[in-house]
N, C-alpha and C positions, 0 to 999 in steps of 0.2 A: 504494500500500500504506500504510494508516494504522496508526499505532502506538497503543497503549493509553496514554492520558494519565493522570497522577495529578491528582486534584482534592482540594481542602481545604475546611474549613469556610468559609474566606475567599472562595474563588472558585466554590463550588458553584452559587450562584444564577446567576452569569454564564455559567459553562461548561455547566450542565445545565438549569436551569429556564428560562433565556432562549435556549437553543439553538434554532436554526431547524430542526435535524435531530433526529430521535428519538435518545434516549440510553440506552445500557445501562450501568448503574452496578454495579460489583462491589465490595461491602463485604468487606474482608478484613483479616487480620493476619499478621505474619511467622511467628508460632508455630502457625498453624492448618494442620494437615495437609490437610484437605479443600480449603482455599483453594489450596494448592499443586497439588492434583490437577486443579482446574478452570482454573488459570492458563493452560495451553496452549490450552484450548478458547476462553477469553476472547480470548486473543491472536489465534487463528485467526479469530474473528468479526470482529475489527478489520481483519484483513488482507483477508478476503473481502467484507465488507459496508461497509468504510470510506467508500465513496462514498454510502452510503444511511443510515448510522447512525453516531453517535459512540460509542466505547467508552471508558469511564473506570474507574479504580479509586480507592477511598478506603480508606486505612488507618484502621481504627477505633481503634487505639491512639494515633495521632497527631492524630485529629480526633474530638471527642466531640459537638459541637453537632448536626451534621447526622444522624449515626447515631441520636441520641436523638430528634430530630424525626421520623424515619421508623421509630421503635420497633425498631431493629435490636438484637435480643436474642440472636441466634445467627448465626454466620457459617459458611461464606460465604452471603451473601444478595445476589442479583442482581436489580436492579429494572429494568424497562423503563419509561422515562418519555417521554411524547410531549406536546408543548405544555405542559410543566411539571406534568403529571399522571401519577401512577403508573398504568400500564395493566395490568401483570402483574408477577409475581415468581417467582423460583426460590430455594428454601432448601435448602442442603446440596449435596453432590456429586451431580450428575445426569449422565445420558448426554448425549453431544454433541447428539443429536436434540432433547432438551428445550430446549437453548439455541437451536437452529435455529428451533424453533417460537416461542420468545420473541421473536426478532428479527422473524420474519414477522408477528407481531401489531402491531408498530409501523411496519413498512415497508409503505407503501401505494403 
């Protein structure tokens, strides 16, 4: 059972872009209601798919360089990254099925 790890501007490249596994990145903030709504879904993805995909969260209030690089203008924003490239994304609160489809796009 894998946990959702926190990533920062400092370790994003090593943890996400250089990851051998596909990565799901949840850009969030403490004050964001929709972020709290999807948090259990993101945690469930880590639990269920942790052997196939790495699931991480980045607090946009504490980290500004990476969110700016990926043009994060609204949260929650969840990116699916494989081999250092963004494959797909989900913006806002979505049903669990949408997150399942996102994972399936990067898990081959």
